[in-house]
C-alpha positions in Angstrom: -72.6 0.4 -47.8 -71.6 1.8 -44.4 -70.3 5.2 -43.3 -66.9 5.3 -41.5 -64.5 7.9 -40.3 -60.9 7.2 -40.8 -58.0 9.3 -39.4 -54.4 8.5 -40.3 -51.0 10.2 -40.4 -49.3 10.3 -43.8 -45.8 11.6 -44.6 -46.2 15.1 -46.1 -44.5 14.2 -49.3 -45.8 14.4 -53.0 -47.8 11.4 -54.0 -48.3 9.8 -50.5 -51.9 10.8 -50.2 -52.6 9.4 -53.6 -51.2 6.1 -52.6 -53.5 6.0 -49.5 -56.6 6.9 -51.5 -55.7 4.3 -54.2 -55.4 1.6 -51.5 -58.9 2.5 -50.2 -60.3 2.5 -53.8 -59.0 -1.0 -54.5 -61.3 -2.2 -51.7 -64.4 -0.4 -53.0 -64.1 2.5 -50.5 -65.7 5.8 -51.7 -64.2 8.9 -50.1 -66.9 11.4 -49.4 -64.9 14.1 -47.7 -61.3 14.7 -46.5 -59.7 17.2 -44.2 -55.9 17.6 -43.8 -54.5 18.6 -40.4 -50.9 19.7 -40.5 -48.8 18.5 -37.5 -45.2 18.2 -36.6 -45.4 14.4 -37.2 -46.9 14.7 -40.7 -50.2 15.4 -42.3 -53.1 13.9 -40.4 -55.8 13.0 -42.9 -59.4 12.8 -41.7 -61.7 10.9 -44.1 -65.4 10.3 -44.2 -65.9 7.2 -46.4 -68.6 4.9 -47.7 -67.4 1.3 -47.5 -68.9 -2.0 -48.6 -70.8 -3.8 -45.8 -68.3 -6.7 -46.1 -65.4 -4.5 -45.0 -64.9 -4.2 -41.3 -62.8 -2.1 -39.1 -59.8 -4.4 -39.4 -60.0 -4.4 -43.2 -60.1 -0.6 -43.3 -57.0 -0.4 -41.0 -55.2 -2.9 -43.2 -56.1 -0.8 -46.3 -54.7 2.4 -44.7 -51.5 0.7 -43.7 -51.0 -0.7 -47.1 -51.4 2.8 -48.4 -48.5 4.0 -46.2 -50.8 5.5 -43.5 -49.9 5.1 -39.8 -51.5 5.7 -36.4 -54.8 4.7 -38.0 -58.1 5.3 -36.1 -61.4 4.0 -37.5 -65.0 4.4 -36.2 -68.5 4.1 -37.6 -70.1 7.4 -38.6 -73.7 8.7 -38.9 -75.5 10.5 -41.7 -74.9 13.8 -40.0 -71.2 13.3 -40.7 -72.0 14.1 -44.3 -72.2 17.8 -43.4 -68.8 19.3 -44.2 -66.7 20.7 -41.3 -67.2 24.4 -42.2 -71.0 23.9 -42.3 -71.0 22.2 -38.9 -68.7 24.9 -37.4 -71.0 27.7 -38.7 -74.1 25.9 -37.3 -72.4 25.6 -33.9 -71.4 29.2 -34.0 -75.0 30.2 -34.7 -76.0 28.2 -31.6 -73.4 30.0 -29.5 -74.7 33.4 -30.7 -78.2 32.4 -29.4 -77.0 30.7 -26.3 -73.4 31.5 -25.1 -73.9 29.3 -22.0 -73.8 26.3 -24.3 -70.1 26.6 -24.9 -69.2 23.2 -23.3 -71.8 21.4 -25.3 -70.7 23.1 -28.5 -67.1 22.1 -27.9 -68.1 18.5 -27.3 -70.1 18.5 -30.5 -67.4 20.2 -32.6 -64.6 17.8 -31.5 -66.4 14.7 -30.4 -64.8 15.0 -27.0 -65.5 12.5 -24.3 -65.5 15.1 -21.6 -65.5 18.9 -21.4 -65.0 20.5 -18.0 -64.9 24.2 -17.0 -62.3 25.2 -14.4 -62.1 28.4 -12.4 -58.4 28.8 -13.0 -56.5 29.9 -16.1 -55.0 27.3 -18.4 -51.7 29.0 -17.8 -48.5 27.8 -19.2 -49.9 24.4 -19.5 -52.6 25.5 -22.0 -52.7 24.0 -25.4 -52.5 20.4 -26.7 -51.2 17.3 -25.2 -52.4 14.5 -27.6 -55.7 13.5 -26.0 -56.2 16.6 -23.8 -56.8 20.2 -24.7 -56.8 23.2 -22.4 -58.5 26.5 -23.5 -58.5 29.8 -21.7 -62.0 31.2 -21.4 -61.6 34.9 -22.3 -64.2 35.9 -19.6 -62.3 33.9 -16.9 -61.4 30.3 -16.1 -60.6 27.7 -18.7 -62.0 24.6 -20.5 -60.4 21.2 -20.2 -61.3 18.7 -23.0 -60.5 15.0 -23.2 -60.8 12.5 -26.0 -59.4 9.0 -25.8 -59.0 8.6 -29.6 -58.0 10.1 -31.9 -55.6 12.7 -30.5 -56.4 16.4 -31.0 -54.7 18.3 -33.8 -53.6 22.0 -33.9 -56.3 22.7 -36.4 -59.0 21.4 -34.0 -57.4 23.5 -31.2 -57.7 26.6 -33.4 -61.3 25.9 -34.2 -62.2 25.4 -30.6 -60.4 28.6 -29.5 -62.3 30.5 -32.2 -65.6 29.2 -30.8 -64.7 30.0 -27.2 -63.8 33.6 -28.2 -67.1 34.0 -30.0 -69.0 32.7 -27.0 -67.1 35.2 -24.8 -67.8 38.1 -27.1 -71.5 37.3 -27.2 -71.7 36.9 -23.4 -69.8 40.2 -22.8 -72.2 42.0 -25.1 -75.3 40.5 -23.5 -74.0 41.5 -20.0 -73.0 45.0 -21.1 -76.2 45.7 -22.9 -78.7 47.5 -20.6 -81.9 49.5 -20.9 -81.7 52.9 -19.4 -84.8 54.6 -17.9 -84.1 58.3 -18.2 -85.6 60.9 -15.8 -88.3 62.0 -18.3 -89.5 58.4 -18.7 -87.8 57.7 -22.1 -85.8 54.6 -22.6 -82.5 53.9 -24.4 -80.5 50.8 -24.9 -76.7 51.0 -24.2 -74.3 48.5 -25.6 -70.8 48.1 -27.0 -70.3 49.2 -30.6 -69.3 46.9 -33.4 -68.1 47.6 -36.9 -71.6 46.9 -38.2 -72.8 50.0 -36.4 -70.9 52.3 -38.8 -74.0 53.4 -40.9 -75.9 54.3 -37.7 -73.0 56.3 -36.4 -72.6 58.1 -39.6 -76.3 59.0 -39.4 -75.9 60.2 -35.8 -73.2 62.6 -36.9 -75.3 63.8 -39.8 -78.2 64.4 -37.5 -76.1 66.4 -35.0 -75.8 70.2 -35.2 -72.4 71.7 -36.2 -72.2 73.0 -32.7 -72.5 69.5 -31.2 -69.9 68.1 -33.6 -67.6 71.0 -32.8 -67.8 70.4 -29.1 -67.2 66.7 -29.5 -64.2 66.9 -31.8 -62.8 70.3 -30.6 -62.0 71.4 -34.1 -64.2 72.0 -37.2 -67.9 71.3 -37.3 -67.6 68.7 -40.1 -68.3 65.1 -39.4 -65.3 62.8 -39.4 -64.8 60.5 -42.3 -66.4 57.0 -42.2 -62.9 55.5 -42.0 -62.1 57.5 -38.8 -65.5 56.6 -37.3 -64.9 53.0 -38.1 -61.6 53.1 -36.0 -63.5 54.7 -33.2 -66.1 52.0 -33.1 -63.6 49.2 -32.2 -60.5 50.9 -30.7 -57.4 48.8 -30.1 -57.4 49.7 -26.4 -60.6 51.0 -24.9 -64.3 50.7 -25.7 -67.1 52.6 -27.5 -70.6 52.5 -26.2 -73.7 53.4 -28.2 -77.1 54.4 -27.0 -80.0 53.4 -29.4 -83.7 53.9 -29.3 -85.9 50.9 -28.6 -85.1 47.6 -27.2 -81.8 46.8 -28.8 -83.2 44.3 -31.2 -82.1 45.4 -34.6 -79.9 47.4 -36.9 -82.7 49.8 -37.8 -82.7 51.4 -34.3 -81.4 55.0 -34.6 -78.2 55.7 -32.7 -78.8 58.5 -30.2 -75.4 58.9 -28.7 -71.8 57.6 -28.8 -69.3 57.5 -25.9 -65.6 56.7 -26.6 -63.0 55.6 -24.2 -59.5 55.5 -25.8 -56.7 54.3 -23.6 -53.0 55.4 -23.7 -50.7 54.3 -20.9 -52.4 54.3 -17.5 -55.0 56.9 -18.5 -58.0 56.8 -20.9 -59.4 59.7 -22.8 -63.2 60.0 -22.9 -65.5 61.9 -25.3 -69.3 62.0 -25.8 -71.6 62.9 -28.6 -75.3 63.1 -28.0 -77.9 63.9 -30.6 -79.3 67.4 -30.1 -82.9 66.3 -29.4 -81.6 63.9 -26.7 -79.3 66.3 -24.9 -80.1 67.5 -21.3 -82.1 64.3 -20.7 -79.5 62.5 -18.6 -78.2 60.3 -21.4 -74.7 61.8 -21.4 -74.4 61.4 -17.7 -75.5 57.7 -17.8 -72.9 57.0 -20.6 -70.1 58.7 -18.7 -70.8 56.7 -15.5 -70.7 53.5 -17.5 -67.3 54.4 -19.0 -66.0 55.2 -15.5 -67.0 51.7 -14.4 -65.4 50.1 -17.4 -62.2 52.0 -16.9 -62.1 51.0 -13.2 -62.6 47.3 -14.1 -59.8 47.6 -16.6 -57.4 49.1 -14.0 -56.8 52.6 -15.5 -55.6 55.3 -13.1 -57.7 58.2 -14.4 -60.0 59.4 -17.2 -59.1 62.5 -19.1 -61.6 64.8 -20.9 -60.8 67.8 -23.1 -63.7 70.2 -23.1 -64.3 73.6 -24.5 -64.5 76.2 -21.7 -67.9 77.3 -23.0 -69.3 73.8 -23.0 -71.2 74.2 -19.8 -73.4 71.1 -20.2 -70.4 68.8 -20.5 -68.7 70.4 -17.5 -71.9 69.9 -15.5 -72.0 66.2 -16.6 -68.5 65.7 -15.2 -69.3 67.4 -11.9 -72.3 65.1 -11.5 -69.8 62.2 -11.0 -69.2 63.6 -7.5 -65.4 63.1 -7.7 -62.5 65.5 -7.2 -61.6 66.6 -10.7 -58.5 68.6 -11.2 -58.6 70.9 -14.2 -56.2 72.8 -16.4 -57.1 75.6 -18.8 -55.2 76.4 -21.9 -57.0 79.3 -23.7 -60.5 78.1 -24.5 -59.8 74.4 -23.7 -60.2 72.8 -20.3 -58.5 69.4 -19.5 -60.3 67.5 -16.7 -58.7 64.5 -15.0 -61.1 62.1 -13.2 -59.2 59.9 -10.7 -60.4 56.3 -10.6 -60.8 53.9 -7.6 -57.4 52.9 -6.2 -56.7 49.2 -6.1 -58.8 48.3 -9.2 -57.9 45.0 -10.8 -55.1 45.0 -13.3 -56.1 45.1 -16.9 -55.5 42.3 -19.3 -53.9 43.0 -22.6 
């Protein structure tokens, strides 16, 4: 017996797939796996089959056509084709997490592409599918161009490829944005973007902070916010949340030492910091604020806004250390600080 891959278009009507599989069965062909790709022209069925050694490519094509299939493509397969598509995609995603620079190779393996090329320009309005070519925007800049002579790409394959490209970009961004800070007293902390998985550590951070620290951060009561609210802060719709953790940034067990939030609205972004009491006055808050300033400038915001209790002298000093003109307005016990950002910063995307 020989392994083959067969791809054919079948009218998306009741019973038509059964006719095709029956035609293959009459010739001793065993279907090991099947995927269905919905397209405008009909359902594209992708089979992995085990066929008798006496049945060649022409015989398989004839069997498909007798089963009402059209636009048939047939090619020999290997034993690795026995792994189902979700398993292969998860394996390739794992590879990207370990090595985001392997995006091109992963796309080639996922789709069996003849060529994958990275281009500096965006895919633009021409992005998407054009039968044997595929253009994908790289979220961190540039685009990927894929080519496969046969068979043509399907929308389902485009969606899978786009998901892997976005995963690669997310891993790359996190690796670039993760840094180790050497604080003035010689201590070290790892700073990185937060994810939803950080919720337990952030809850512990709030529980470990004094009521006074929580009151200064949230301006109201001293109680910690609900886990639901903290979850929304970790991955804001517009903005970023940075966490400082102890150690080398290698695991979930590392305690969260501080959280810095940048929440955007219009052309301005509101900033707030929470630092665990035993890590205050060690330069950690200043380092986090400077990183939020750089993020906001890259995103193209006009200014940062901070609402600070007038008695919160440490936070007021932290803002002054930025060395920027900072207009302020006082309303009772609350001071609003506006930090202008660098003019001419690149426009933000989305």
